[in-house]
Each structure stands twice: as structure tokens, then as C-alpha cells.
C-alpha positions as CSV (number, residue, x, y, z in Angstrom):
1,M,30.5,-4.0,-48.8
2,L,27.7,-2.6,-51.1
3,I,24.3,-4.0,-51.6
4,G,21.7,-2.9,-54.1
5,I,18.1,-2.2,-53.1
6,D,15.5,-0.7,-55.5
7,G,18.2,0.4,-57.9
8,L,20.2,2.2,-55.1
9,S,23.5,1.2,-53.6
10,Y,24.1,1.1,-49.8
11,D,27.4,0.8,-47.9
12,L,26.8,-1.7,-45.1
13,N,29.5,-0.1,-43.1
14,L,27.6,3.2,-42.9
15,L,24.3,1.7,-42.0
16,P,23.2,1.4,-38.4
17,S,23.1,-2.0,-36.7
18,V,20.8,-4.0,-38.9
19,Q,20.0,-7.6,-39.9
20,Y,19.8,-8.5,-43.6
21,L,17.3,-11.2,-44.5
22,P,16.9,-12.6,-48.1
23,S,13.3,-12.4,-49.5
24,P,11.6,-13.8,-52.6
25,G,12.8,-12.2,-55.9
26,N,16.4,-11.8,-54.6
27,M,15.4,-8.7,-52.6
28,W,16.6,-8.0,-49.1
29,L,14.8,-7.1,-46.0
30,I,16.6,-4.7,-43.7
31,L,15.5,-5.1,-40.1
32,P,17.0,-3.2,-37.1
33,V,18.8,-5.3,-34.6
34,R,17.6,-4.4,-31.1
35,S,20.2,-4.6,-28.4
36,P,19.0,-6.7,-25.4
37,Q,17.5,-4.4,-22.8
38,P,18.4,-5.0,-19.2
39,K,15.4,-6.2,-17.1
40,K,14.1,-3.7,-14.7
41,E,14.4,-5.0,-11.2
42,V,11.0,-5.2,-9.4
43,I,11.4,-4.1,-5.8
44,V,8.5,-5.6,-3.8
45,Q,7.7,-3.6,-0.7
46,Y,5.4,-4.5,2.2
47,T,3.7,-2.4,4.9
48,V,3.3,-4.9,7.7
49,S,0.8,-5.1,10.5
50,A,2.0,-4.6,14.1
51,R,-1.6,-4.7,15.4
52,G,-2.1,-6.7,18.5
53,K,1.6,-6.7,19.4
54,P,2.2,-6.3,23.1
55,S,4.4,-3.2,23.7
56,A,6.6,-5.3,25.9
57,V,7.5,-7.6,23.1
58,P,10.6,-6.2,21.2
59,I,9.9,-5.6,17.5
60,Q,12.8,-7.9,16.6
61,Q,11.2,-10.8,18.4
62,F,7.8,-10.0,16.9
63,I,9.3,-10.1,13.4
64,R,11.0,-13.5,14.0
65,S,7.7,-14.9,15.4
66,N,5.4,-13.6,12.7
67,Y,7.3,-12.6,9.6
68,E,10.4,-14.7,9.6
69,Q,10.1,-15.5,5.9
70,L,9.9,-11.9,4.9
71,P,13.3,-10.3,4.0
72,L,13.9,-7.1,6.0
73,E,14.8,-5.2,2.9
74,Q,11.3,-5.7,1.6
75,I,9.6,-4.3,4.7
76,D,8.9,-0.6,3.9
77,S,7.0,0.0,7.2
78,F,5.2,-1.3,10.2
79,F,1.8,0.1,11.0
80,G,0.2,0.1,14.5
81,F,-0.6,2.3,17.5
82,T,2.1,4.2,19.4
83,E,0.8,6.3,22.2
84,A,-2.8,7.4,22.5
85,C,-4.2,9.7,19.8
86,S,-7.8,10.7,19.2
87,L,-7.2,10.5,15.4
88,Y,-6.8,6.8,15.3
89,G,-9.3,4.7,13.4
90,G,-9.7,1.2,11.9
91,R,-9.2,-0.6,15.2
92,F,-10.1,0.4,18.7
93,F,-7.1,1.8,20.6
94,A,-6.6,-0.3,23.7
95,A,-2.8,-0.1,24.3
96,T,0.5,0.9,22.7
97,E,1.7,-1.6,20.1
98,L,4.8,0.1,18.8
99,S,6.9,1.3,21.8
100,R,9.5,4.0,21.8
101,Y,12.1,1.2,21.7
102,D,10.3,-0.4,18.7
103,V,10.3,2.9,16.8
104,R,14.0,3.5,17.4
105,S,14.8,-0.1,16.4
106,L,12.8,0.1,13.2
107,Y,14.7,3.3,12.3
108,R,18.0,1.5,12.8
109,M,16.8,-1.3,10.5
110,N,15.8,1.3,7.9
111,I,12.1,0.5,8.3
112,N,9.6,3.3,8.5
113,V,6.6,3.8,10.9
114,R,3.1,4.1,9.5
115,L,0.4,5.6,11.7
116,P,-3.3,4.8,11.2
117,L,-4.9,8.2,11.6
118,T,-8.0,6.9,9.9
119,N,-10.7,8.5,12.1
120,H,-13.6,9.8,10.1
121,Y,-14.0,12.8,12.3
122,A,-11.4,15.6,12.9
123,T,-11.9,19.3,13.9
124,A,-9.3,22.1,13.7
125,D,-9.1,22.2,17.5
126,E,-8.5,18.5,17.7
127,Y,-5.8,18.8,15.1
128,E,-4.1,21.5,17.2
129,E,-4.2,19.2,20.2
130,N,-2.4,16.5,18.3
131,L,0.4,18.7,16.9
132,A,3.0,17.4,19.3
133,Y,2.1,13.8,18.4
134,L,2.5,14.6,14.7
135,E,5.8,16.4,15.2
136,K,7.2,13.4,17.1
137,Y,7.1,11.0,14.1
138,H,7.6,13.6,11.4
139,R,10.5,12.5,9.2
140,P,11.0,11.4,5.6
141,G,9.8,7.8,5.0
142,N,7.2,7.8,7.7
143,S,3.6,7.8,6.5
144,L,0.1,8.5,7.7
145,I,-3.0,6.5,6.7
146,I,-5.9,9.0,6.5
147,T,-9.6,8.9,5.8
148,N,-10.6,12.5,6.4
149,D,-9.5,14.7,3.5
150,E,-9.5,17.9,5.5
151,L,-7.2,16.4,8.0
152,A,-4.9,15.4,5.2
153,G,-4.8,19.0,4.0
154,W,-3.8,20.3,7.4
155,I,-1.1,17.8,7.8
156,R,0.2,18.4,4.2
157,Q,0.7,22.1,5.0
158,D,2.4,21.7,8.4
159,F,4.2,18.4,8.1
160,P,5.4,18.0,4.4
161,D,7.8,15.1,5.1
162,Y,5.0,12.6,5.8
163,R,3.8,10.4,3.0
164,L,0.0,10.6,3.1
165,E,-1.9,7.5,2.1
166,A,-5.6,7.3,1.3
167,S,-7.1,4.7,3.6
168,V,-8.9,1.5,2.5
169,I,-11.8,2.9,4.5
170,K,-12.4,5.4,1.7
171,N,-13.4,2.5,-0.6
172,I,-11.6,3.8,-3.6
173,N,-12.9,1.3,-6.1
174,T,-13.1,3.2,-9.5
175,L,-10.6,4.8,-11.7
176,K,-12.3,8.2,-11.1
177,K,-11.9,7.8,-7.4
178,V,-8.3,6.8,-7.8
179,D,-7.6,10.0,-9.8
180,E,-9.4,12.2,-7.3
181,A,-7.5,10.7,-4.4
182,F,-4.1,11.4,-6.0
183,R,-5.0,15.1,-5.9
184,I,-4.6,14.9,-2.1
185,Y,-2.6,11.8,-1.3
186,D,0.8,10.4,-2.3
187,T,-0.3,6.8,-2.3
188,V,-3.7,5.0,-2.3
189,I,-4.8,1.8,-0.7
190,L,-7.4,0.0,-2.8
191,P,-10.1,-2.2,-1.1
192,M,-9.5,-5.9,-1.0
193,T,-12.1,-6.6,-3.6
194,A,-10.1,-4.5,-6.1
195,N,-7.7,-7.3,-6.4
196,D,-10.4,-9.2,-8.3
197,D,-11.1,-6.2,-10.7
198,E,-8.6,-6.8,-13.5
199,A,-10.0,-4.0,-15.6
200,L,-9.5,-1.4,-12.9
201,L,-6.0,-2.7,-12.1
202,R,-4.9,-2.5,-15.7
203,A,-6.4,1.0,-16.2
204,I,-4.4,2.6,-13.4
205,D,-1.3,4.4,-14.7
206,N,0.8,5.1,-11.6
207,K,0.7,1.6,-10.2
208,E,3.9,2.3,-8.2
209,N,1.8,4.5,-5.9
210,I,-0.9,2.0,-5.3
211,T,-1.0,-0.3,-2.3
212,L,-2.8,-3.6,-2.6
213,F,-3.6,-6.1,0.0
214,A,-1.4,-9.2,0.1
215,N,-4.0,-11.0,2.2
216,A,-7.5,-10.3,3.4
217,G,-9.7,-10.7,6.4
218,C,-13.4,-10.1,7.2
219,A,-13.5,-6.9,5.2
220,Y,-13.1,-8.8,1.9
221,T,-16.6,-10.2,2.0
222,C,-18.3,-7.7,4.3
223,P,-21.4,-6.0,2.6
224,S,-21.7,-3.2,5.2
225,K,-18.6,-1.9,7.0
226,I,-20.4,-0.1,9.8
227,C,-17.5,-1.0,12.1
228,Y,-15.2,1.8,10.8
229,P,-17.5,4.7,11.7
230,S,-18.3,3.2,15.1
231,I,-14.6,2.7,15.9
232,S,-14.0,6.4,15.0
233,K,-16.5,7.4,17.6
234,A,-15.2,4.9,20.1
235,N,-11.6,6.2,19.8
236,K,-12.8,9.7,20.5
237,V,-14.0,8.8,24.0
238,G,-12.2,5.6,24.7
239,D,-15.4,3.5,24.9
240,A,-15.1,0.1,23.2
241,S,-18.7,-0.6,23.8
242,L,-19.6,1.8,20.9
243,F,-18.2,-0.7,18.4
244,T,-20.7,-2.3,16.1
245,C,-20.4,-5.0,13.5
246,S,-22.7,-5.9,10.6
247,Q,-22.2,-9.7,10.8
248,K,-25.5,-10.2,12.7
249,L,-27.3,-7.8,10.5
250,K,-26.3,-8.9,7.0
251,E,-25.3,-12.3,5.7
252,R,-22.0,-12.7,3.9
253,N,-19.8,-15.5,2.7
254,T,-17.3,-15.8,5.6
255,I,-14.1,-17.3,4.2
256,G,-11.6,-16.4,7.0
257,M,-8.1,-15.2,6.0
258,H,-7.4,-15.2,2.3
259,D,-4.1,-15.0,0.5
260,F,-4.0,-13.2,-2.9
261,D,-2.0,-14.3,-5.9
262,L,0.9,-11.9,-5.7
263,A,2.6,-13.3,-8.8
264,Y,-0.5,-12.2,-10.8
265,L,-0.6,-8.8,-9.2
266,L,3.2,-8.3,-9.7
267,G,2.6,-9.2,-13.3
268,L,0.2,-6.4,-13.6
269,G,2.8,-4.0,-12.4
270,F,2.0,-3.5,-8.7
271,Q,4.8,-3.8,-6.1
272,R,3.4,-2.3,-2.9
273,F,1.4,-4.6,-0.6
274,K,-0.2,-4.4,2.8
275,L,0.3,-7.6,4.9
276,L,-2.0,-8.5,7.7
277,R,-1.3,-10.9,10.5
278,P,-3.9,-13.7,11.0
279,R,-5.8,-13.8,14.3
280,R,-5.8,-17.3,15.6
281,G,-9.3,-18.7,16.1
282,N,-10.8,-15.7,14.3
283,Q,-12.2,-15.0,10.8
284,T,-10.0,-12.0,10.2
285,G,-6.6,-10.5,10.7
286,Y,-4.8,-7.9,12.7
């Protein structure tokens, strides 16, 4: 079949897949017909808190009691303390949370281990003292949450299979900070308040390597997070009395545990989330 357009003849059989629409003046509009594109499957992944889990409680029982509604295939990792390590931060180390049995069980369930090495302070000698600890959990899929950039560099050189994640403690809350962090880390945890900063969230290109909070505790409205440096010092010497909190020093709007709108965050292109466990009778989470 031939059609005439602007004085020229076109064989429809030789043209690509198009749609022909009549227009005023007996002209024809030729529009390409787009084949329907398959929808890209969004795989939501959670890194889940094992904080406060007694080591004697099997991880399977812990999951049933606290995260029964969460499909196992969506759990990328559990984070918490294994044996004692002077590089821990974020929370005071009081006891093992993920036992050797738990770690083996997680591996069998294709769930990774995520270790919170978020201490502000680390020396070369201390790093050497913890090499056996780092070697023990060094395998593809496992990750380390880190605050100290120098520590991250040492680990990157000696233990390349770890995924290194920039801690929320670093307060990476601007696009410039995000870009700078990706020069050192594989993934970045944004602060809880970043979930309210739509301009920042939309501006980030590699959203697949960003971890957002699925829910929030006291850090969401805290104006002065002096707890983190104090915990770093406490974990060096095993003295919980060194812990300090700003609640009595600075007023804030205490709202307790807060769940974010994950549908909204997924719609922006994010798919990695950090999930806390509420602490009963407390204003924050594990």
C-alpha cells in the first residue's frame, strides 16, 4: 500500500511500525508505535536490627517474634554485635547479640551479617589487633557500617569482599556529602531527617546504593547527638557510665517511634531500607 505525503509516495510495508492518523487538510500524521515495555521489578531490601537480642534466643525465633510479616527474601542482612570488638559504636556493647549459631543460620537462609564498626576513633595499632575479628566475617555479601574514613581505607585494602557503608552517624545530609562519601564507601545511610528532604532525595543519582530509614527513633528529632561520641569512648574501655545524652540539655519534640511512608520513598526510586525494632516503654528503637 502506498500513501502520499508532501508530494512523495511511501510504501507502508517498508516503513517501521507506525500509526497513521488523519489530520486536517487530508494530510496524515505518522507516529511511531511504541512496544509496551516490561515493568522493572523493584526489589525492596531491608537491613534489620538484631540489637537487644539475647544470644541464647535463636535467630529463627527472633525473626518470628519481631519480623514475622517481613518476607525472608527481602531481608538483606541483620546488624548487631557478635563478639566483643573495640571498633563498635552506635550502641554500648554489653553482650553478644548474634551468636555463632545465628551467623551460620543466617548464611543458610541467604541473609548477610552487617557489623556496626561505627566507633569514631581507630588507630593503626587497634586495627591490627582486630584483624582476626575482621577475617572471621570477611565474605561477599557481609557489610561493615563505618564512621571513621581512615578505618574504611584500611579495611578496603585488606578485606575487599566487605561492602562498606557510611554510617548515619556521619550525618550525610547534602548532595555534596553524598558524592564525597561514595569516593570511599559502597553504600551510604542517610540520616532520618533526609526522608523529609524531597529535593535532596530526587537529586541523588545512584539511589540503589542509598539506605534510608524505614522507621525512626529518638535520633529523628534529636538536636545534639552527643551520645555517639560518648559511646565510642565507652566501648574502648567497657565503661557504660561514660554514656551521655542531650535530652536533659536541649529540648526537642519527642514523638517516639515513627514509621516513614515507604510507598512514597519507593516512588522516588529508593529500595534499600534500615528497619529498627521498637523498644517497649521507650521513646526509641533498638
